[in-house]
N, C-alpha and C positions, 0 to 999 in steps of 0.2 A: 657689391661686397656686403652691404648692410642687409640686402634682401636674403642672401645666402645665410647670413648669421641669424637673422630673424626666423628663417625657415628651420634651421637646425635647432633653434631654441624650442620649437614645438615638440621636439622629441627628447628633450632633457627630462630626467626623472623629476626635477623640481617643478617644471611646468606641468607635466602630466599630473602630478599629485596635487598641486595647488590650484590648477585651472581646468584642465581637460576632464579629469574624473569628476570633480564636483559639478561641472557644467553638464556632463553627460547624464549623471544621475540626479540632477536638479536638487542638489543639497539646499540651496538658498530658498527655493520655492517650497520645499518640504520641511523647512526649518530643522534640518538635521546636520550632523557633523561626522567626521571620520570616527571619533571616539564612540559616539552613540551607535553608529552602524556596525562597527567591529564588535562592540559588546553585545548587540542584538544578534549578530551572526553566531558568536560563540554560544550564546544562550540557546538559540534554536538548535544548533548542532548537538549540544549536550542533551536536549530533550528528545531527540530522535535518533541519536547514535546507536540505540539498541537495535536498529534495523540491520546494522553491520553484522550482528551475531544472529539475530532471529531469521532474517531472510535466507542466508545460506543454510542455516539449520533446517528450515522447512523444505527448501528446494532440493537439498541434497538427499532427501528421501526418494526423490523421483529422478533427478538429474545425476547420473553417475555412469561410469564406464564398466567397472567390474563389480562393485558393491556400493551400497549406500554410504555416502560420506566421502568417497575417494576424490570428489571434486570440490570439497568444501572450500579450500583455499582459493581456487579459481573463481568460485561463486562469490566469495567475499570481495575479491578484486573487481569482479563484474558489478556487484552491488554498489561498491564505492564509486567506480568510474561512471556508471549509468546515472547514479544519483547526482554526481557532480555535474555532468553534462546537462541533465534536465533542469537542475537548479540554476546553473549559470545562464541557460537559455531564458528562464523566467526573469532573471535579473536584467539581462541585456535587451530582451524583446519587449517586456512589459514594464520594466522598472518597478517591480513589486518585491517586497521582502518576504517572498514565499519560497519555501524549500520543497523539493520533490524527491521521491524515492520509490522503489517498488512497493506497491500498495499492499498493506496488510489485508488479508482475506483473499485477495486475488492470488497471492502466492500460495496460500493453502489450497485454494480451488485448483490451481495449476497442478500442484503436486499430488494431492490426495484424490480429487474428483476426476480430473482429466487424465492424468498419467496412470495412477494406480487403479482407479475404479474402472474407467473406460478403456484401459489398456492401450492408450494412445502413446506412441513413441514420443519421448520428450522433445525430439527434434521437430516432429510434426506439431507439437503443442507450441513451440517457439514460432513456427510458421504461422500458426493461428494468431498469435500475439502480433506478429509483424503485419499481417493482413488487416487485423483489427485497427492497428495504429494508422495504416494508410487510409482505411475507410473513414476513421475519425478525422484525420487531417482533411480529407476531401469534403466531408460534411461541414467542417468548420469554415473552410474556404468558400463553400457555396452557401453558407448560413442556413443549412438545413437542420443542423443538430438541435436547434432551439425548438422546432416544430415537433421533433420526435420526443424530446424530453417533456414538453408540455402535454403530450398525449397521454402520458402515464400519470395517474393520480399521485398527488404529493404524498399521501399516506403510504402508498406502495414503495415510494422512494425511501421514505424514512424507515419503513419496515426492512428494506433491503440493507440499509446501513446497520441497523440494530441486529438483524439476523446474521450478518457477517461477524458482528461482535460476538454473538453467541457461538457461532461456528468456530472461530479461532480460540475462544475461551475453552470450548469443549476439547479442542485439540491439545491445549495446554494442560488441562486436567488429566487427560488420559496418557497413554504411553507406558511401555513396559519398563518397570523400575530396575530390572537386572541388567548387568553388563551384556553386550556393549552399548545397548540403547540408553540406559539410565534416564528414562523418561520420568515424569512426575508420578504416574501411577496412583493418583488420588481417586480416579475413576478407572475401574478395570472391568474386563468382560466377565459375564456370569452366565452359566448354563440355565440357571433357574429364572433369573430376572433380566437377562441380556446384559445389563451393566449393574455394577454395585460399587460401594466404597472400597478403596484399596486398603492395604495393611500399612499402618504407620510403624510397623517393625522394620519395614524396608528403609534403609538409610536415605536412599534417593527421595522417597516419598516424604519422609520427615523433613528433609532439608528443603524440599520444594514448598512444603507447607510453611516452613519458617520464612522462606523467601517471599512468599505471598503476603504474609503478615507484615514483614519488613517493608516491602514495596508499597503496600496499602497505607502503611503509616506515613511513609515519605510523601506519597501522593496527597494524603489528607492534610499534611503540613505544608503543602505547596513547595516542596524542595525542588529546585531546578535540577533536571536530569534524574528525577526520582526513579524512573524505570531502569535507566542505565546503572545507577548506583545499586539498585536491588539485584540486578543480574550479577554484577561483579562481587558484591558482598556474599551472595549465596555461593557463587563459584569458588571464592576464596576459602570459605568455610569447608567446602567440599574438598578442595586441594589440601588444606591443613589436616583434615581428618582422614585423608587417604581414600576417600570414596570415589574420587575421580582423579586421573593423572594430572599433575600440575604442568604448566608450560615449561618446556626446556629452555626457552629464551623468550624475550619480550619483543625485540625488534629484529626484523630481517627484511631482505628485499622481497617484494611481493611476487607471487607466482602469476605469471601472465596466463590469462584464460584461453590458451591455445586450443583446448578441446571444446570450447563453447562458442568462440567467435565464428560468425557466419554459418552456424549450424541451422539457422532458420531458413537458409537458402536450400538446404538439403532435405528439409522436412517432407516435401511432397513425394519424395521417393518412398516414404513409409505410409502413404495414403492408400488404403485398400477400399474396395467397393463397400464393405460393411462399415467403414469408418467415415464415409462421406457425410452422412447426416450429422453424426457426432461432431465432425469437424466444423460444419456450418453452425450447429447449435452452440458449440463452445465459443466460436468466433463472435457470434451475436451477443453471447453472455458477457464476454470480455468487453465488448463495445458498450453495452448498456451500463454495466457496473462502473467501468472507468468513467463514463460520462456523468453518472450520478455522483460518484465520489468526487470528481474534480470540480464540477459545478457547485456542489454543496459546500465543499471546502472553500472555494474561491468566494462564494457569497458570504459565508460566515466570517472569514478573515477580512474581506473587504469592509464588512460592517464594523468590525472591531477597530480597524485602522482608520476608519472615517473616509473610505474611498467611495462608498455608495452615494450616487447623486440623488437629486430630488425625485427622479423618476424610478428610483429603486434599482438602478442599473450600475454595473461595475464598469467604469471606463477601461478601455483597452482589454475588455474581456476576451475578444477574439485572439489577441496576441497571447494572453495568459493560457487559453485553451490550446493554442497552437504549440506553446512551449511544452505542455503536458503530452500532446500527441507526438511531437518530434522526439521528446525524451523517451517515450515508450518505443518508438521506432528504433532509436539507438540502443535501448535496453534489450530489445528482442535480438538485434544483431550481435550484441555482446553476450546474450545467453541468460536473460532473466525475465521475470513476469512483468506485467504492465506497471508503469510508473503513474503516480498521482500526487497531487498537492497534499502536503501533510498539515493537519490542523495544529500540530505542535509548533508550527510557525507562529502561532499566537503568542508563544512565550517570548520570542524575539520582538514582536510588535509591542508587547507590554513593556519591554525595555527601551522603547523609543525608535525601533527600526522602522523606517518609512520608505526607503529607496531600494532599488535592486542591488545596491552595493552590499546590503546585508546578505543577499543570496550568493553573491560572489564570495564572501567570506565563508559561508556554509560550504560551498562547493570546494574551496581550497582545503578546508578541514577534512572533507570527505576523501580528497586525494591523499592528504597527509596520513590518514588513518590506515592506509594499506600497508604502511611500514610495521604496523602492530598486528599483522596477521597471526603470528604464533600465539599471541595472547588471546585473541578472539577465538581461534580454532580450539583452544583448550577448554573453553567454556562448555560445560556439559548441558544436556537437554533439561535436566531438572532445574537448572539455574535460569533458563530462558522461559520455562513454563509460567512463572509468575508474571512475566512481561506480557505474554499472550493473554492471560486472564485479566490483567489490569487494562490492557488496550481494549479488550472486549467490554469491560465495564464502562469505559469512557465512551465507546460507540453506542452503548445501550441508551444513552440520553436521548437518542432520536425518537424513542417510543412516545415521548411526551408530545411530539408534534403530529402523531397519528390522530385522525378524526374518528374517535371511537363512537361518535353519535350517528355516523353514517354506517349502517350495517354492511353495505357493499364494500366500502373501503376498509372497515374495521375487520371483517371476517377474512377478506383477502390478505390484509396485512398480518393478521394473527397466524394464518396458515403459512405465510412466508417465514415468520418468526419461528414457528414450531418445526417446520420441515427442513429448514436450512441446516441446522446442526445434526438432526437425526438422519437425514439422507446423505450427509457429508457432501452436499452439492448446492452451490448457488444457483446453477442452471435449473435444476428440478424445482427448487422452491419458487423461483421467479415464474417458471412456466405455470405452476399451480395458481399463483396469484393472478397472472395475466388471464387465465381461464375463468376463475371464480368471479372476479370483479364484474365483467360484463354480464355474466349469467344472472347474478343477483340483481343487477340493475334492470335487466329485462323482466325478471320476476316482480320487480317493484313497479313496473310500467314506466320505467324511466330510460328505455332504450335510446331515446333521442338525445339523452345527455352524455352518452358515451362517444368519445372521439372515434372517428373512423380508423385511425391508426391503432387505437386500442383493440378494436375488433380484429385488425390484421395481426397484431401480436398474439391475440388469443388463438387465431387459426393456426399460426405457426407453432404455438405451444401444443395444441392438440395433435398436429402432425408429428411433433417431436415425440410425444408419448406413443403414438401409433407405431412409429418406426422403432421405438425402444422395446416394444412388447414382443 
């Protein structure tokens, strides 16, 4: 009788909250509490909740049935659920207070470069993300990913991060400011100079400039959730002035992503002989950038939280990477671009978050957010443009880590930075960097210092351009 009573005690809410959860997440060893972890989780969510508006806004340009934007609500649900799953995996597998969501930059690459520029069906693009995630998972389990990452010079990795920042900032600055698009229009097309400054007589452009100034001010003053507050303040002003239609309601049952789920399994039906190399190239690009993004973020966040050991390594790094890879797999099946660890998790760490319970709180808030789909759906593009620009600004800090004294690394990094926004493609920019770096090293008489894997990447990149021509 006592055994049965003691066994049932294990499943009571009181025992779970006071003993099981704290033990699982090692509250005592990490010197943390429920209050601290919950506060950290709310803080992290507030700083990265802008993804709930921005990711569907970007992907809906490419993922649609009849016209751009008709799957926005489903994409928002997918974004929230995939972010929640990836984040809770991080918390449960690695016990780290890191949050994940569809990566900024890769969502733009997916929409504008892969689908719109390469004319790859969005279902096939999702298949590419799915295959990339499975390869990433295999490399992690076989411990091969480390060798591949080490083969690429650090300067090129930093240039990739900064280049993605320029890429998404350029997307935020551009866009047609007239209905129904209502983009920022701060940079517009020009027959004489290709691009030029837009007209501030356009209400959407003027409001976007206001939103940029407001968001920049909030970021400079270290306001928690600065980007999210900037989005909603700009949108609210647009609704009040009648520039964009206001939401008819705030809360509603979420729209299940029935047109997106499992579409990654149907993608190969859209693979044509002409698209085979594009498919391979895009998959490799997703793999490289996801790896850079995730490893870079984990290293930085681990340093801030005090997890990096005396050997400069992050304990449970494999489990952390596995959470990202599995999150991307689930996201592809749900219908979104690759997931990655968000550096915004640093805000929760600064509030004292130290365990995976912080991630569990973030995941719960992501799931709760789908009830506010009507509110998010009414946010116009000119209100999300400042968010893209400010995220781009934050990513640009990586340029300070580029080795500008080494011509091979510096020139290759510079060309990646320059070509990524101008070609609207992460893949093309990386290919240029991979080719230029070993060629300059050879011209310096330092061919022996180039990793064999780097030569292999250069050969693949040359092959890429040959097939593209």
